[in-house]
GULO-819098 format. One record per residue: x, y, z of N, C-alpha, C, O in turn; residue in three letters. Coordinates in Angstrom, 3 decimals. Layout:
<atoms>
X|Y|Z|X|Y|Z|X|Y|Z|X|Y|Z|ALA
...
</atoms>
This chain:
<atoms>
-40.653|8.609|28.215|-39.153|8.365|27.923|-38.995|7.145|27.206|-38.138|7.148|26.322|MET
-39.702|6.015|27.420|-39.571|4.810|26.683|-39.894|5.112|25.342|-39.254|4.572|24.439|LYS
-40.959|6.041|25.056|-41.214|6.150|23.822|-40.097|6.832|22.794|-39.820|6.476|21.649|LYS
-39.514|7.995|23.623|-38.315|8.630|23.046|-37.065|7.754|22.688|-36.427|7.868|21.642|THR
-36.849|7.019|23.520|-35.904|6.148|23.299|-36.161|5.119|21.867|-35.430|5.051|20.879|ILE
-37.343|4.427|22.111|-37.929|3.722|20.865|-37.754|4.434|19.602|-37.249|3.853|18.641|ALA
-38.175|5.771|19.526|-38.311|6.465|18.378|-36.724|6.768|17.938|-36.382|6.571|16.772|ILE
-35.900|7.194|18.806|-34.386|7.217|18.408|-33.815|6.145|17.921|-33.115|6.325|16.924|LEU
-33.933|4.805|18.441|-33.595|3.681|17.844|-34.056|3.387|16.551|-33.321|2.867|15.711|LEU
-35.429|3.737|16.301|-35.826|3.613|14.961|-35.156|4.581|13.932|-34.829|4.271|12.787|VAL
-35.030|5.602|14.426|-34.280|6.933|13.567|-32.883|6.413|13.306|-32.545|6.307|12.127|LEU
-31.993|6.061|14.299|-30.556|5.738|14.243|-30.522|4.528|12.999|-29.743|4.599|12.048|CYS
-31.324|3.625|13.155|-31.298|2.580|12.121|-31.647|2.959|10.675|-31.437|2.174|9.751|SER
-32.219|4.253|10.483|-32.542|4.686|9.095|-31.461|5.442|8.657|-31.319|5.511|7.436|VAL
-30.575|6.091|9.447|-29.506|6.868|9.267|-28.223|6.327|9.062|-27.361|6.960|8.451|VAL
-27.996|5.001|9.610|-26.637|4.419|9.343|-26.480|4.166|7.750|-27.427|4.189|6.964|THR
-25.350|3.961|7.462|-24.986|3.594|6.200|-24.005|2.695|6.015|-23.362|2.365|7.012|SER
-23.729|2.203|4.938|-22.685|1.135|4.448|-21.394|1.511|4.506|-21.147|2.717|4.512|ALA
-20.528|0.731|4.548|-19.016|0.924|4.150|-18.618|1.818|3.134|-18.426|1.387|1.997|GLN
-18.450|3.191|3.448|-17.961|3.926|2.192|-16.532|4.319|2.373|-15.905|4.404|3.429|GLN
-16.105|4.558|1.073|-14.366|4.881|1.145|-14.353|6.309|0.755|-15.250|6.728|0.024|LEU
-13.511|7.009|1.133|-12.919|8.232|0.635|-11.414|8.392|0.270|-10.566|7.718|0.854|THR
-11.094|9.276|-0.686|-9.861|9.146|-1.393|-9.461|10.483|-0.988|-10.108|11.488|-1.286|CYS
-8.245|10.488|-0.215|-7.574|11.829|0.174|-6.394|12.067|-0.866|-6.341|11.399|-1.899|LYS
-5.600|12.886|-0.609|-4.568|13.286|-1.748|-3.648|12.043|-1.942|-3.527|11.191|-1.062|ASN
-3.006|11.985|-3.144|-2.172|10.853|-3.653|-2.691|9.657|-3.559|-1.934|8.713|-3.338|ALA
-4.115|9.442|-3.710|-4.724|8.248|-3.993|-4.761|7.446|-2.450|-5.045|6.248|-2.422|GLY
-4.487|8.116|-1.315|-4.686|7.327|-0.214|-6.092|7.031|0.177|-6.873|7.975|0.296|THR
-6.510|5.741|0.399|-7.745|5.482|0.709|-8.328|5.282|2.315|-7.874|4.377|3.015|MET
-9.185|6.050|2.727|-9.802|5.744|4.079|-11.168|5.172|4.026|-11.956|5.384|3.104|PHE
-11.413|4.412|5.101|-12.926|3.967|5.355|-13.642|4.941|5.743|-13.256|6.110|5.747|ASN
-15.000|4.465|6.189|-15.838|5.457|6.717|-15.710|5.990|8.095|-16.354|6.962|8.491|SER
-14.770|5.258|8.890|-14.363|5.986|10.173|-12.832|6.580|10.057|-12.183|6.701|11.096|VAL
-12.352|6.888|9.005|-11.248|7.553|8.525|-9.867|6.734|8.983|-8.881|7.318|9.432|ASN
-9.941|5.499|8.825|-8.823|4.635|9.074|-8.192|4.206|7.650|-8.899|3.758|6.748|ILE
-6.936|4.365|7.544|-6.229|4.218|6.244|-6.342|2.733|6.143|-6.186|1.918|7.051|LYS
-6.674|2.486|4.731|-6.616|0.838|4.314|-5.819|0.734|3.030|-5.762|1.611|2.168|ILE
-5.222|-0.419|3.006|-4.378|-0.793|2.140|-5.109|-0.944|0.761|-6.334|-0.904|0.655|SER
-4.116|-1.149|-0.438|-4.787|-1.494|-1.785|-5.529|-2.913|-1.793|-6.525|-3.100|-2.492|PRO
-5.035|-3.796|-1.055|-5.533|-5.130|-1.181|-6.869|-4.930|-0.578|-7.803|-5.461|-1.178|GLU
-7.124|-4.286|0.457|-8.249|-4.251|1.195|-9.466|-3.465|0.310|-10.669|-3.717|0.245|GLU
-8.772|-2.560|-0.251|-9.648|-1.596|-1.199|-10.136|-2.744|-2.368|-11.336|-2.732|-2.645|VAL
-9.510|-3.454|-2.869|-9.827|-4.524|-3.784|-10.773|-5.314|-3.502|-11.683|-5.576|-4.288|ARG
-10.650|-5.840|-2.205|-11.615|-6.866|-1.652|-13.054|-6.018|-1.432|-14.148|-6.565|-1.570|THR
-12.923|-4.894|-1.144|-14.297|-4.102|-0.965|-14.933|-3.661|-2.168|-16.123|-3.360|-2.258|LEU
-14.121|-3.637|-3.049|-14.552|-3.357|-4.382|-14.940|-4.570|-5.379|-15.355|-4.437|-6.530|MET
-14.722|-5.745|-4.707|-15.124|-6.903|-5.543|-16.380|-7.013|-5.917|-16.679|-7.734|-6.868|ALA
-17.246|-6.353|-5.264|-18.759|-6.519|-5.728|-19.147|-5.570|-6.957|-20.104|-5.797|-7.697|ILE
-18.329|-4.537|-7.072|-18.574|-3.646|-8.308|-17.272|-3.814|-9.268|-16.193|-3.261|-9.055|ASN
-17.530|-4.582|-10.247|-16.464|-4.874|-11.193|-15.942|-3.548|-11.924|-14.736|-3.307|-11.981|THR
-16.839|-2.759|-12.442|-16.688|-1.645|-13.009|-15.722|-0.548|-12.104|-14.790|0.049|-12.644|GLU
-15.998|-0.403|-10.955|-15.188|0.429|-9.782|-13.864|-0.282|-9.719|-12.807|0.299|-9.966|ALA
-13.940|-1.509|-9.392|-12.607|-2.168|-9.244|-11.601|-2.079|-10.542|-10.377|-2.032|-10.421|LEU
-12.322|-2.063|-11.851|-11.354|-1.970|-12.961|-10.908|-0.496|-13.053|-9.823|-0.272|-13.589|ALA
-11.613|0.487|-12.600|-11.138|1.899|-12.684|-9.931|2.060|-11.604|-8.874|2.671|-11.758|LEU
-10.331|1.431|-10.610|-9.266|1.425|-9.493|-7.972|0.841|-9.789|-6.930|1.422|-9.485|TYR
-7.995|-0.260|-10.357|-6.871|-0.913|-10.802|-6.133|-0.235|-11.901|-4.932|-0.477|-12.028|ASP
-6.800|0.687|-12.804|-6.366|1.147|-13.923|-5.601|2.571|-13.259|-4.568|3.055|-13.721|ALA
-6.180|2.985|-12.353|-5.464|4.002|-11.650|-4.227|3.701|-10.948|-3.280|4.485|-10.999|GLY
-4.173|2.487|-10.220|-3.124|2.212|-9.677|-1.918|1.810|-10.573|-0.756|2.003|-10.215|ARG
-2.241|1.274|-11.687|-1.431|1.001|-12.688|-0.672|2.334|-13.179|0.548|2.469|-13.279|ASP
-1.586|3.208|-13.440|-1.169|4.609|-13.858|-0.009|5.191|-12.787|1.081|5.641|-13.139|LYS
-0.463|5.087|-11.472|0.337|5.602|-10.441|1.741|4.980|-10.657|2.722|5.680|-10.909|LYS
1.786|3.722|-10.553|2.975|2.873|-10.608|3.842|3.226|-11.754|5.034|3.449|-11.544|ILE
3.310|3.301|-13.041|4.090|3.559|-14.213|4.511|5.078|-14.230|5.624|5.411|-14.638|PHE
3.469|6.096|-13.719|4.096|7.293|-13.645|5.190|7.512|-12.600|5.974|8.424|-12.867|GLY
5.385|6.854|-11.477|6.311|6.926|-10.485|7.523|6.373|-11.074|8.602|6.890|-10.784|SER
7.468|5.381|-11.867|8.610|4.783|-12.551|9.354|5.749|-13.459|10.562|5.986|-13.461|MET
8.356|6.285|-14.264|8.957|7.450|-15.287|9.579|8.604|-14.504|10.662|9.084|-14.841|LEU
8.904|9.028|-13.492|9.370|10.175|-12.862|10.715|9.862|-11.896|11.660|10.649|-11.927|LEU
10.740|8.948|-11.237|11.995|8.786|-10.537|13.231|8.251|-11.359|14.401|8.485|-11.056|TYR
12.787|7.451|-12.514|13.872|7.113|-13.504|14.361|8.153|-14.342|15.509|8.118|-14.785|GLY
13.381|9.292|-14.645|14.079|10.405|-15.256|15.001|11.355|-14.348|15.994|11.922|-14.803|GLY
14.567|11.473|-13.006|15.324|12.108|-11.971|16.684|11.326|-11.972|17.716|11.984|-12.104|ILE
16.743|10.124|-11.849|17.917|9.373|-11.865|18.627|9.385|-12.905|19.833|9.228|-12.717|GLY
18.203|9.549|-14.162|19.019|9.833|-15.316|19.832|11.026|-15.456|20.951|11.087|-15.967|LEU
18.987|12.195|-14.824|19.483|13.652|-14.834|20.430|13.499|-13.988|21.541|13.875|-14.362|ILE
20.313|12.961|-12.725|21.352|12.892|-11.675|22.701|12.211|-12.087|23.818|12.672|-11.854|SER
22.415|11.027|-12.742|23.604|10.285|-13.188|24.418|11.305|-14.161|25.638|11.343|-14.005|ALA
23.831|12.126|-15.143|24.542|12.822|-15.989|25.069|13.845|-15.233|26.281|14.010|-15.370|ASN
24.422|14.666|-14.382|25.272|15.472|-13.543|26.233|15.003|-12.679|27.132|15.793|-12.391|VAL
26.257|13.831|-12.167|27.489|13.192|-11.506|28.634|12.813|-12.352|29.799|13.025|-12.014|ILE
28.210|12.122|-13.709|29.265|11.919|-14.527|29.891|13.161|-14.845|31.103|13.267|-14.653|ILE
29.138|14.256|-15.371|29.744|15.513|-15.865|30.737|16.211|-14.722|31.718|16.897|-15.009|ALA
30.298|15.907|-13.392|31.010|16.579|-12.497|32.314|15.856|-12.251|33.339|16.473|-11.959|ALA
32.267|14.620|-12.365|33.541|13.689|-11.966|34.489|13.525|-13.336|35.641|13.093|-13.333|THR
33.812|13.925|-14.388|34.997|13.625|-15.635|35.785|14.922|-15.721|35.391|16.087|-15.693|THR
37.041|14.391|-15.837|38.246|15.552|-16.116|38.202|15.901|-17.665|38.565|15.079|-18.507|ASN
37.743|17.148|-17.987|37.773|17.502|-19.113|39.027|18.097|-19.731|39.026|18.618|-20.847|ASN
40.180|17.986|-18.889|41.379|18.626|-19.372|42.166|17.668|-20.089|42.282|16.548|-19.592|ASN
42.799|17.963|-21.320|43.314|17.123|-22.053|44.659|16.382|-21.438|45.649|16.940|-20.966|ALA
44.418|15.014|-21.573|45.416|14.159|-21.058|46.496|13.784|-22.281|46.108|13.813|-23.449|ILE
47.657|13.485|-21.998|48.558|13.138|-23.049|48.044|11.935|-23.955|47.957|10.783|-23.530|ALA
47.725|12.310|-25.202|47.474|11.137|-26.090|46.057|11.178|-26.236|45.578|10.274|-26.920|GLY
45.161|12.144|-25.676|43.666|12.110|-25.796|43.333|13.540|-26.199|44.085|14.511|-26.114|SER
42.146|13.511|-26.627|41.532|14.737|-27.082|40.541|15.218|-25.757|40.197|14.512|-24.809|TYR
40.227|16.550|-25.998|39.410|17.179|-24.923|37.723|16.913|-25.283|37.279|17.453|-26.296|ASN
37.039|16.282|-24.643|35.581|16.066|-24.911|34.855|16.595|-23.780|35.310|16.730|-22.644|GLN
33.517|16.928|-24.237|32.637|17.399|-23.409|31.829|16.289|-22.761|31.717|15.255|-23.419|ARG
31.217|16.353|-21.503|30.330|15.400|-20.937|29.087|15.127|-22.089|28.601|16.103|-22.660|ALA
28.725|14.090|-22.318|27.436|13.829|-23.102|26.089|13.952|-22.422|25.768|13.310|-21.422|ASP
25.372|14.785|-23.019|23.910|15.117|-22.313|22.917|14.365|-22.805|21.766|14.743|-22.587|ALA
23.124|13.263|-23.497|21.993|12.330|-23.727|21.325|11.839|-22.574|20.095|11.798|-22.551|THR
21.962|11.494|-21.694|21.204|10.965|-20.196|20.127|11.911|-20.026|18.932|11.632|-20.127|LEU
20.658|13.146|-19.738|19.941|14.374|-19.335|18.738|14.525|-20.147|17.665|14.597|-19.549|ALA
18.756|14.587|-21.498|17.848|14.836|-22.430|16.699|13.663|-22.076|15.546|14.043|-21.873|ILE
16.984|12.408|-22.013|16.089|11.111|-21.941|15.528|11.488|-20.597|14.312|11.631|-20.473|ILE
16.306|11.647|-19.640|15.525|11.891|-18.168|14.622|13.045|-17.997|13.720|13.087|-17.161|GLY
14.967|14.148|-18.989|14.024|15.120|-18.979|12.696|15.042|-19.797|11.660|15.647|-19.524|GLY
12.876|14.293|-20.726|11.713|13.738|-21.311|10.905|12.775|-20.652|9.689|12.749|-20.842|VAL
11.569|11.861|-19.775|10.667|10.937|-18.902|10.008|11.707|-17.678|8.972|11.333|-17.126|MET
10.642|12.674|-17.374|9.885|13.678|-16.211|8.723|14.345|-16.693|7.616|14.290|-16.158|VAL
9.059|15.069|-17.872|7.886|15.557|-18.537|6.591|14.895|-18.988|5.510|15.480|-19.053|VAL
6.849|13.355|-19.356|5.835|12.682|-19.675|5.297|12.198|-18.483|4.085|11.981|-18.502|VAL
5.957|11.960|-17.364|5.478|11.429|-16.041|4.301|12.405|-15.383|3.307|12.004|-14.777|ALA
4.671|13.815|-15.659|3.619|14.834|-14.796|2.315|14.398|-15.466|1.515|14.095|-14.581|ILE
1.822|14.257|-16.611|0.183|14.218|-17.077|-0.076|12.940|-16.533|-1.131|12.925|-15.900|PRO
0.620|11.692|-16.568|0.250|10.724|-15.914|0.086|10.605|-14.572|-0.813|9.898|-14.117|ILE
0.961|11.303|-13.770|0.645|11.261|-12.299|-0.532|12.073|-11.931|-1.135|11.854|-10.880|LYS
-0.899|13.051|-12.798|-1.905|13.938|-12.628|-3.193|12.983|-12.800|-3.983|12.956|-11.856|ILE
-3.451|12.221|-13.906|-4.655|11.443|-14.339|-4.776|10.230|-13.407|-5.895|9.717|-13.379|GLY
-3.870|9.707|-12.677|-4.193|8.517|-11.985|-5.229|8.889|-10.752|-6.097|8.093|-10.393|TYR
-5.052|10.124|-10.171|-5.772|10.250|-8.884|-7.288|10.477|-9.356|-8.245|10.114|-8.672|SER
-7.411|11.139|-10.644|-8.944|11.065|-10.994|-9.400|9.883|-11.398|-10.619|9.768|-11.280|LYS
-8.795|8.900|-11.867|-9.232|7.554|-11.987|-9.703|6.919|-10.746|-10.798|6.356|-10.738|LYS
-8.902|6.969|-9.615|-9.128|6.616|-8.359|-10.245|7.228|-7.743|-10.976|6.601|-6.977|ILE
-10.433|8.526|-8.061|-11.508|9.242|-7.219|-12.854|8.866|-7.922|-13.873|8.814|-7.233|LYS
-12.907|8.588|-9.325|-13.969|8.186|-9.953|-14.343|6.887|-9.620|-15.546|6.670|-9.476|ASN
-13.389|5.808|-9.441|-13.854|4.468|-8.945|-14.355|4.577|-7.407|-15.181|3.767|-6.987|SER
-13.910|5.451|-6.700|-14.482|5.516|-5.287|-16.093|6.105|-5.423|-17.026|5.557|-4.837|VAL
-16.229|7.101|-6.142|-17.562|7.696|-6.388|-18.469|6.582|-6.887|-19.577|6.476|-6.361|GLU
-18.132|5.799|-7.786|-18.864|4.772|-8.492|-19.065|3.529|-7.630|-19.932|2.711|-7.935|LEU
-18.209|3.353|-6.456|-18.431|2.400|-5.561|-19.359|2.699|-4.487|-20.224|1.944|-4.044|TYR
-19.042|4.075|-4.056|-19.788|4.501|-3.017|-21.354|4.845|-3.662|-22.336|4.769|-2.923|ASN
-21.454|5.135|-4.755|-23.016|5.173|-5.300|-23.622|3.651|-5.408|-24.829|3.444|-5.283|LYS
-22.769|2.717|-5.627|-23.350|1.557|-5.788|-23.848|1.010|-4.420|-24.930|0.442|-4.275|SER
-22.957|1.238|-3.447|-23.062|0.607|-1.971|-24.336|1.573|-1.572|-25.213|0.933|-0.991|VAL
-24.557|2.610|-1.705|-25.730|3.540|-1.154|-26.998|2.912|-1.915|-28.081|2.747|-1.353|THR
-26.776|2.620|-3.099|-28.037|2.276|-3.713|-28.260|0.952|-3.264|-29.459|0.741|-3.084|ASP
-27.485|-0.068|-3.005|-27.962|-1.351|-2.729|-28.187|-1.729|-1.372|-28.559|-2.848|-1.017|ASN
-27.925|-0.659|-0.548|-27.735|-0.911|0.980|-29.137|-0.807|1.526|-29.886|0.101|1.166|TYR
-29.442|-1.599|2.267|-30.714|-1.812|3.003|-30.449|-2.174|4.621|-30.008|-3.283|4.921|LYS
-30.724|-1.243|5.564|-30.202|-1.666|6.825|-31.022|-2.867|7.201|-32.188|-2.999|6.827|PRO
-30.397|-3.726|7.938|-31.106|-4.983|8.672|-31.438|-4.532|9.837|-30.609|-4.032|10.597|ALA
-32.980|-4.682|10.182|-33.419|-4.420|11.395|-33.898|-5.838|12.090|-34.355|-6.744|11.393|GLN
-33.781|-5.938|13.269|-34.234|-7.272|13.897|-34.630|-7.060|15.482|-33.845|-6.813|16.398|LYS
-35.984|-7.215|15.554|-36.421|-7.377|16.878|-36.488|-8.755|17.310|-36.931|-9.684|16.635|TRP
-35.918|-8.836|18.725|-35.902|-10.207|19.405|-36.644|-10.033|20.747|-36.538|-9.018|21.435|THR
-37.348|-11.024|21.043|-37.933|-11.211|22.096|-37.134|-11.953|23.319|-36.821|-13.132|23.155|LEU
-36.817|-11.326|24.469|-35.895|-12.039|25.429|-36.729|-12.102|26.755|-37.358|-11.200|27.308|LEU
-36.531|-13.646|27.177|-37.289|-13.753|28.378|-36.637|-14.700|29.086|-36.178|-15.653|28.457|ALA
-36.460|-14.636|30.533|-35.754|-15.373|31.354|-36.982|-15.655|32.712|-38.141|-15.240|32.691|SER
-36.424|-16.358|33.682|-37.282|-16.436|34.763|-37.591|-15.214|35.664|-38.576|-15.262|36.402|ASN
-36.812|-14.147|35.637|-36.687|-12.992|36.229|-37.057|-11.686|35.293|-37.529|-10.676|35.816|GLN
-36.836|-11.762|34.021|-36.969|-10.489|33.266|-37.492|-10.893|32.010|-37.333|-12.052|31.628|GLN
-38.129|-10.016|31.297|-38.824|-10.117|30.143|-38.479|-8.717|29.255|-38.446|-7.644|29.856|PHE
-38.246|-8.768|27.921|-38.031|-7.620|27.115|-37.739|-7.747|25.766|-37.750|-8.881|25.287|GLY
-37.446|-6.675|24.976|-37.001|-6.724|23.694|-35.800|-6.113|23.327|-35.350|-5.129|23.915|PHE
-35.167|-6.759|22.205|-33.950|-6.486|21.846|-34.177|-5.999|20.446|-34.771|-6.662|19.597|ARG
-33.562|-4.538|20.206|-33.702|-4.272|18.743|-32.170|-4.150|18.286|-31.308|-3.463|18.834|PHE
-32.029|-4.953|17.183|-30.636|-4.930|16.542|-30.829|-4.337|15.153|-31.755|-4.623|14.394|GLU
-29.665|-3.320|14.870|-29.710|-2.592|13.703|-28.260|-2.688|13.037|-28.031|-2.116|11.971|PHE
</atoms>
C-alpha cells in the first residue's frame, strides 16, 4: 500500500502543469480551473512572454476600435431614423418641402460594414496570443519536487511537496 501511494505521488507531480489560459467566445479569458479573469490579470500573467502580450494588446485594441465603429454606426443610423420620423415633411407657410437627409444613415452603414471584419479579426489575435503563451509556459515549466524529513519526539516521516 505504501509503495502504491508513493508511486501515485510521483506520477501526480509529473502530470501537473503550469497556469494555462483558455479563450472562449468574444475573447473572454479563463484560467486553468475555468475561472474568468480580467484583462489586467491576463496582462500580468503574459508579462513573461512579450510577444504573446503584444498580440493580446493588439487584439484588445482591435476589439475596442471595432466596438466603437459598430455601436457608433448603429447610433448614427438610429439618429437618422429618429430625425426622419419626427421631421414634419409637410409644407409650412413660407418654407419648402424637403426630405430627411440620409447622410447620417450612409455614414453609419459604412461604419457598421467596416466594423464587421475588425470584430472578426480581434478574436483570432487573442486566440493566437493565448496559444503562444500556453506553448511558452509548457516549454519552460518544470515541476518543483521537494522531499522533507520530518521528525519530532513521537513521530518520524517524510513529506513530499509538488
